[in-house]
TORPA-4810 file (N, C-alpha, C, O; in nm, 3 decimals):
<nodes>
NODE_1_0.979_-3.821_-0.886_1.119_-3.783_-0.894_1.177_-3.850_-0.800_1.131_-3.912_-0.705_X
NODE_2_1.277_-3.834_-0.834_1.388_-3.924_-0.784_1.443_-3.852_-0.614_1.440_-3.729_-0.607_X
NODE_3_1.487_-3.926_-0.494_1.566_-3.835_-0.410_1.650_-3.708_-0.431_1.645_-3.597_-0.377_X
NODE_4_1.756_-3.776_-0.562_1.817_-3.620_-0.588_1.794_-3.533_-0.640_1.851_-3.424_-0.636_X
NODE_5_1.673_-3.576_-0.722_1.629_-3.453_-0.758_1.549_-3.378_-0.693_1.537_-3.258_-0.717_X
NODE_6_1.479_-3.443_-0.596_1.396_-3.364_-0.477_1.510_-3.261_-0.412_1.503_-3.139_-0.405_X
NODE_7_1.616_-3.346_-0.367_1.727_-3.260_-0.287_1.798_-3.182_-0.354_1.867_-3.115_-0.277_X
NODE_8_1.818_-3.152_-0.471_1.858_-3.071_-0.562_1.721_-2.906_-0.583_1.745_-2.786_-0.583_X
NODE_9_1.592_-2.978_-0.596_1.501_-2.864_-0.613_1.499_-2.796_-0.494_1.485_-2.674_-0.490_X
NODE_10_1.511_-2.869_-0.391_1.493_-2.823_-0.247_1.612_-2.692_-0.206_1.600_-2.585_-0.146_X
NODE_11_1.705_-2.749_-0.257_1.852_-2.670_-0.251_1.818_-2.553_-0.337_1.813_-2.446_-0.277_X
NODE_12_1.792_-2.551_-0.478_1.762_-2.432_-0.518_1.657_-2.339_-0.473_1.663_-2.216_-0.471_X
NODE_13_1.570_-2.406_-0.442_1.421_-2.298_-0.360_1.505_-2.239_-0.201_1.502_-2.123_-0.160_X
NODE_14_1.558_-2.330_-0.150_1.638_-2.261_-0.008_1.741_-2.142_-0.066_1.739_-2.026_-0.025_X
NODE_15_1.837_-2.195_-0.174_1.902_-2.055_-0.179_1.841_-1.926_-0.303_1.902_-1.828_-0.345_X
NODE_16_1.725_-1.967_-0.331_1.667_-1.856_-0.379_1.566_-1.781_-0.263_1.502_-1.680_-0.292_X
NODE_17_1.561_-1.830_-0.158_1.521_-1.771_-0.045_1.575_-1.682_0.025_1.519_-1.587_0.080_X
NODE_18_1.765_-1.729_0.022_1.795_-1.653_0.110_1.868_-1.551_0.007_1.953_-1.476_0.055_X
NODE_19_1.837_-1.542_-0.158_1.876_-1.427_-0.197_1.767_-1.353_-0.165_1.804_-1.247_-0.115_X
NODE_20_1.644_-1.362_-0.172_1.517_-1.280_-0.130_1.547_-1.213_-0.013_1.558_-1.091_-0.006_X
NODE_21_1.566_-1.311_0.103_1.586_-1.235_0.225_1.732_-1.123_0.256_1.748_-1.024_0.328_X
NODE_22_1.825_-1.203_0.159_1.915_-1.075_0.159_1.898_-0.939_0.081_1.940_-0.828_0.115_X
NODE_23_1.831_-0.974_-0.024_1.791_-0.842_-0.082_1.666_-0.749_-0.017_1.635_-0.633_-0.046_X
NODE_24_1.617_-0.820_0.060_1.503_-0.743_0.154_1.566_-0.662_0.295_1.519_-0.557_0.338_X
NODE_25_1.686_-0.739_0.358_1.767_-0.721_0.455_1.850_-0.577_0.392_1.880_-0.496_0.481_X
NODE_26_1.880_-0.548_0.288_1.945_-0.463_0.211_1.836_-0.319_0.215_1.861_-0.205_0.253_X
NODE_27_1.739_-0.363_0.175_1.636_-0.280_0.116_1.636_-0.222_0.020_1.742_-0.244_-0.040_X
NODE_28_1.541_-0.122_-0.058_1.490_-0.100_-0.181_1.588_0.018_-0.197_1.592_0.099_-0.105_X
NODE_29_1.670_0.036_-0.306_1.755_0.159_-0.331_1.625_0.274_-0.384_1.505_0.255_-0.400_X
NODE_30_1.700_0.383_-0.401_1.598_0.448_-0.442_1.591_0.478_-0.587_1.495_0.538_-0.636_X
NODE_31_1.699_0.432_-0.660_1.716_0.413_-0.806_1.650_0.300_-0.855_1.667_0.279_-0.975_X
NODE_32_1.575_0.220_-0.790_1.512_0.099_-0.876_1.357_0.135_-0.924_1.261_0.183_-0.863_X
NODE_33_1.374_0.096_-1.043_1.225_0.081_-1.113_1.139_0.066_-1.034_1.064_0.163_-1.038_X
NODE_34_1.104_-0.019_-0.951_1.011_-0.058_-0.881_0.985_0.033_-0.765_0.876_0.046_-0.710_X
NODE_35_1.118_0.108_-0.725_1.088_0.189_-0.595_1.028_0.319_-0.638_0.976_0.396_-0.557_X
NODE_36_1.036_0.343_-0.778_0.955_0.470_-0.829_0.841_0.441_-0.858_0.761_0.532_-0.837_X
NODE_37_0.773_0.291_-0.925_0.664_0.261_-0.928_0.540_0.259_-0.799_0.419_0.278_-0.796_X
NODE_38_0.642_0.228_-0.704_0.552_0.220_-0.566_0.542_0.345_-0.537_0.434_0.374_-0.486_X
NODE_39_0.637_0.455_-0.554_0.624_0.567_-0.483_0.503_0.637_-0.595_0.399_0.676_-0.542_X
NODE_40_0.510_0.647_-0.685_0.399_0.694_-0.820_0.270_0.633_-0.759_0.166_0.696_-0.737_X
NODE_41_0.293_0.488_-0.734_0.108_0.453_-0.715_0.062_0.492_-0.562_-0.055_0.487_-0.526_X
NODE_42_0.166_0.531_-0.481_0.114_0.591_-0.363_0.055_0.718_-0.372_-0.053_0.756_-0.328_X
NODE_43_0.129_0.771_-0.426_0.110_0.935_-0.488_-0.050_0.935_-0.499_-0.131_0.980_-0.418_X
NODE_44_-0.071_0.873_-0.620_-0.208_0.840_-0.716_-0.307_0.800_-0.599_-0.423_0.838_-0.614_X
NODE_45_-0.275_0.728_-0.485_-0.378_0.645_-0.375_-0.405_0.773_-0.306_-0.523_0.806_-0.290_X
NODE_46_-0.291_0.866_-0.253_-0.309_0.982_-0.165_-0.408_1.059_-0.240_-0.529_1.060_-0.216_X
NODE_47_-0.347_1.124_-0.336_-0.439_1.219_-0.426_-0.584_1.147_-0.455_-0.679_1.226_-0.448_X
NODE_48_-0.612_1.033_-0.482_-0.744_0.982_-0.482_-0.809_0.970_-0.297_-0.932_0.966_-0.299_X
NODE_49_-0.769_0.967_-0.195_-0.800_0.963_-0.109_-0.844_1.128_-0.047_-0.933_1.157_0.033_X
NODE_50_-0.759_1.205_-0.107_-0.771_1.351_-0.078_-0.906_1.398_-0.184_-0.973_1.497_-0.153_X
NODE_51_-0.928_1.346_-0.268_-1.045_1.394_-0.390_-1.182_1.275_-0.282_-1.302_1.299_-0.292_X
NODE_52_-1.150_1.209_-0.230_-1.286_1.142_-0.171_-1.321_1.241_-0.013_-1.431_1.248_0.041_X
NODE_53_-1.200_1.306_0.034_-1.220_1.390_0.151_-1.289_1.512_0.088_-1.388_1.557_0.146_X
NODE_54_-1.242_1.574_-0.034_-1.336_1.684_-0.091_-1.470_1.638_-0.087_-1.548_1.688_-0.006_X
NODE_55_-1.519_1.515_-0.193_-1.640_1.507_-0.201_-1.714_1.468_-0.077_-1.832_1.502_-0.067_X
NODE_56_-1.649_1.390_0.031_-1.694_1.406_0.143_-1.763_1.550_0.199_-1.876_1.557_0.246_X
NODE_57_-1.671_1.661_0.182_-1.686_1.752_0.264_-1.797_1.843_0.146_-1.848_1.950_0.181_X
NODE_58_-1.818_1.792_0.030_-1.921_1.871_-0.063_-2.040_1.841_-0.024_-2.127_1.925_-0.002_X
NODE_59_-2.060_1.680_-0.010_-2.179_1.622_0.018_-2.234_1.678_0.164_-2.348_1.712_0.194_X
NODE_60_-2.121_1.674_0.241_-2.182_1.753_0.383_-2.226_1.880_0.394_-2.305_1.932_0.473_X
NODE_61_-2.158_1.926_0.296_-2.201_2.080_0.295_-2.296_2.125_0.226_-2.344_2.238_0.236_X
NODE_62_-2.336_2.018_0.134_-2.480_2.081_0.080_-2.581_1.968_0.077_-2.657_1.941_-0.017_X
NODE_63_-2.568_1.888_0.226_-2.654_1.804_0.270_-2.717_1.723_0.165_-2.834_1.684_0.171_X
NODE_64_-2.648_1.701_0.081_-2.717_1.572_-0.019_-2.763_1.462_0.038_-2.877_1.422_0.020_X
NODE_65_-2.678_1.406_0.111_-2.715_1.269_0.173_-2.726_1.316_0.331_-2.672_1.414_0.383_X
NODE_66_-2.808_1.223_0.388_-2.854_1.243_0.537_-2.742_1.199_0.621_-2.757_1.101_0.695_X
NODE_67_-2.609_1.275_0.615_-2.507_1.202_0.698_-2.508_1.289_0.864_-2.509_1.410_0.891_X
NODE_68_-2.509_1.180_0.942_-2.505_1.250_1.096_-2.377_1.315_1.119_-2.292_1.275_1.039_X
NODE_69_-2.331_1.411_1.210_-2.215_1.446_1.226_-2.115_1.313_1.286_-1.993_1.321_1.303_X
NODE_70_-2.192_1.201_1.312_-2.061_1.113_1.402_-2.042_1.022_1.269_-1.937_0.958_1.262_X
NODE_71_-2.121_1.014_1.177_-2.118_0.932_1.045_-2.017_1.024_0.942_-1.939_0.951_0.879_X
NODE_72_-2.008_1.119_0.923_-1.922_1.223_0.858_-1.785_1.255_0.948_-1.689_1.305_0.889_X
NODE_73_-1.776_1.232_1.071_-1.639_1.217_1.113_-1.557_1.102_1.119_-1.435_1.095_1.108_X
NODE_74_-1.652_1.000_1.142_-1.567_0.860_1.123_-1.514_0.838_1.043_-1.396_0.803_1.052_X
NODE_75_-1.605_0.854_0.883_-1.554_0.885_0.734_-1.433_0.966_0.737_-1.323_0.914_0.724_X
NODE_76_-1.446_1.078_0.751_-1.315_1.167_0.759_-1.194_1.124_0.821_-1.085_1.130_0.763_X
NODE_77_-1.208_1.077_0.944_-1.104_0.993_1.040_-1.033_0.915_0.963_-0.913_0.930_0.940_X
NODE_78_-1.109_0.822_0.917_-1.112_0.695_0.863_-1.007_0.715_0.719_-0.928_0.631_0.676_X
NODE_79_-1.033_0.852_0.663_-0.950_0.898_0.494_-0.859_0.936_0.547_-0.772_0.851_0.531_X
NODE_80_-0.806_1.052_0.631_-0.689_1.124_0.722_-0.610_0.989_0.757_-0.502_0.977_0.701_X
NODE_81_-0.648_0.888_0.840_-0.580_0.768_0.886_-0.490_0.707_0.760_-0.368_0.696_0.751_X
NODE_82_-0.589_0.674_0.671_-0.518_0.606_0.533_-0.413_0.681_0.480_-0.297_0.648_0.459_X
NODE_83_-0.469_0.784_0.463_-0.335_0.905_0.408_-0.217_0.888_0.504_-0.108_0.850_0.463_X
NODE_84_-0.239_0.915_0.616_-0.110_0.940_0.723_-0.047_0.844_0.705_0.075_0.859_0.703_X
NODE_85_-0.097_0.721_0.686_-0.020_0.578_0.672_0.036_0.573_0.556_0.143_0.513_0.560_X
NODE_86_0.003_0.617_0.435_0.069_0.604_0.323_0.164_0.691_0.317_0.261_0.660_0.249_X
NODE_87_0.163_0.825_0.385_0.261_0.934_0.406_0.393_0.870_0.457_0.505_0.908_0.421_X
NODE_88_0.372_0.774_0.541_0.442_0.743_0.607_0.635_0.719_0.552_0.718_0.682_0.635_X
</nodes>
């Protein structure tokens, strides 16, 4: 690559980065399809986590696995924390 080509390439990359920064600074609007996809996927993950909590409760109540109270509480708290983080 010649020096001019390198400079032109670097300039185009810098311009692209500024456009990305500008779009990030403005935030994602509620009307974009990307936002809808992200929101839908987050809801699917939350539903899966609630299903995992339900399964954990079932296993705990039916004593299928030898879970100590501490293990149960740790797993339950971990799942609830993940749900809380996603719902923000």
